[in-house]
C-alpha positions as CSV (number, residue, x, y, z in Angstrom):
1,M,43.2,-19.0,60.3
2,I,44.0,-17.3,63.5
3,Y,42.1,-19.9,65.5
4,N,42.0,-23.6,64.6
5,I,38.7,-25.4,64.2
6,W,38.9,-27.0,67.7
7,Q,39.4,-23.5,69.3
8,Q,36.4,-22.2,67.3
9,I,34.2,-25.1,68.4
10,S,35.3,-24.6,72.0
11,H,34.4,-20.9,72.0
12,L,31.1,-21.3,70.2
13,S,30.0,-24.1,72.5
14,Q,30.5,-21.7,75.4
15,V,28.1,-19.1,74.0
16,M,25.5,-21.2,72.2
17,T,24.2,-24.7,71.9
18,L,25.7,-26.5,68.9
19,E,23.3,-29.1,67.4
20,P,24.0,-32.0,65.0
21,G,24.0,-30.5,61.5
22,D,25.1,-27.0,62.5
23,L,27.6,-25.5,60.1
24,I,30.4,-23.4,61.2
25,V,31.3,-21.2,58.2
26,T,34.9,-20.1,58.6
27,G,35.3,-18.4,55.2
28,T,37.8,-18.8,52.5
29,C,41.3,-17.7,51.7
30,A,41.8,-14.0,51.2
31,N,40.1,-12.5,48.1
32,V,38.6,-15.8,46.9
33,G,35.0,-14.6,46.9
34,M,35.8,-11.1,46.0
35,T,37.7,-12.0,42.9
36,T,34.9,-14.1,41.5
37,G,32.1,-11.9,42.7
38,K,30.2,-15.0,43.8
39,L,29.3,-14.7,47.5
40,L,26.7,-16.5,49.5
41,Q,23.4,-14.7,49.6
42,P,20.3,-15.1,51.7
43,G,18.2,-17.9,50.2
44,D,21.2,-19.8,48.7
45,V,21.3,-23.5,49.7
46,V,24.6,-25.1,50.8
47,R,24.6,-28.9,50.3
48,L,27.2,-31.2,51.7
49,E,27.1,-34.8,50.6
50,I,29.3,-37.8,51.6
51,E,28.9,-40.7,49.2
52,Y,27.2,-43.7,50.8
53,L,26.6,-41.7,54.0
54,G,24.1,-39.0,53.2
55,H,23.7,-35.3,52.7
56,I,22.7,-32.2,54.6
57,E,21.3,-29.0,53.2
58,N,21.2,-25.6,54.9
59,T,19.7,-22.4,53.6
60,V,21.7,-19.2,54.1
61,I,19.8,-16.6,56.1
62,S,20.5,-13.0,57.1
63,E,20.2,-11.8,60.7
């Protein structure tokens, strides 16, 4: 990555309000999605779960 996650959070927090549960999608390594043909589409649900802690779900939207 050109900018580490701390730099990205710093920049984003200057131009928008980050709320608990917000996801910052930084992408994948080069060609990962393109080689499989499986890319996130509007309506897809991304779920992150940490055992014994809980989970969060976010639906992909298009702007």
